[in-house]
Phi, psi and omega in degrees: 000134178285130180285147172280167181297336181281347180262355180270162174293159190302317183300314180288322180298325179298320179296314180295317180294321180296321177299321179294319178298316180296319179296326183275320190240356186085164183295333179295334182272001182287129174212154178293331179295316179293324177297315179297319180297319180294327180275347182072032179243175180294156181298335182273345187302314181299335181293347177296330183245337184229105184299336181207171176301320181296325178294321178292317179298319179297321179295321178294314181295322176300315179298321178299315180292325175301311181296320181296313180296318179296322179297314180292318182297316180297321181293321180294324179286327180286338179247064185300329181287335179209077184298326181295317177296318179300317178294322179296315179295321179294321178303310182293322180292319179298315180298321182285322185273339182229062185299324180295311180297321181296317179293324179296320182289316191245355182235009183239130176303134180283149165298164183305119186302325184300331182273350185223065184298331180293326176299313180299316183299315182288326177294317180293326180299321179299320178287325181299326178303315180288315181301314182295318180295317180294322178297319178297319179298315181295325181294338181274354181274147179304326182292346183296334180293341181265000184243138173282170187296325179294319179293323179294317178296317179299320179297317179297321181290322176297318179294319180297318178294322177298314181296314180298321180297316181295313181293318180296320178299313180294316180298320181292319179296318182295333179269350183282149180297331184294338185304321183286352182251007184283346180052052180288153178298153180305131176090344184295315180300318181293330182268352190301313183293316179298320179296317179299314179300319179295319179293322177297316179299317179297317180297321182287329184265334184233004184289164182298336182295336181289336185278336184228103180304145181274133173248114181303141179290137177269169178299325179296316178300318183296317181291323181291327179291000000 
């Protein structure tokens, strides 16, 4: 049986209650006072675990990135024959099934990172899953013998950013109000994700980036530019 927020310990209950407040009022409406009111505890009670609203928000966002990374990791393992496709499909499914969490991760200004290193670590881990997989793929190509490790890593990171940008764009459009007013041809909406995945695959395997290995800019290059 799933516990209600009143049956959880206070620290965990604050996270659940805060998510409810955000769902009802938006992230701008989040306050420790409203969380306490929703839990039926004193206004000071949440401060035992969260010194400020930003600390609570960071904990919520960290949890979102933990869930997101686990979702992608599980998908890549379940699609052993094409882990990249599995992660792409999982990315889109997570955005569709968890719109609040997705907006918190990618559409909400972060609390100051220096004060919340665990948030940064879990957010980077989600990207690392994709970066590491792409780096492994590139290392298996014949052209990899002509590239040093820094150039190979840079190529993987460029590809990872390209994939994330494409998926984020599609996920954001699908959640936008304008989507229902585009008057798309029959079947286009249903085919959009599959088409996107196919275009990403084509770009990664036949795109111009494959012809010219990337050499990361050095500090000397930057100063000369």
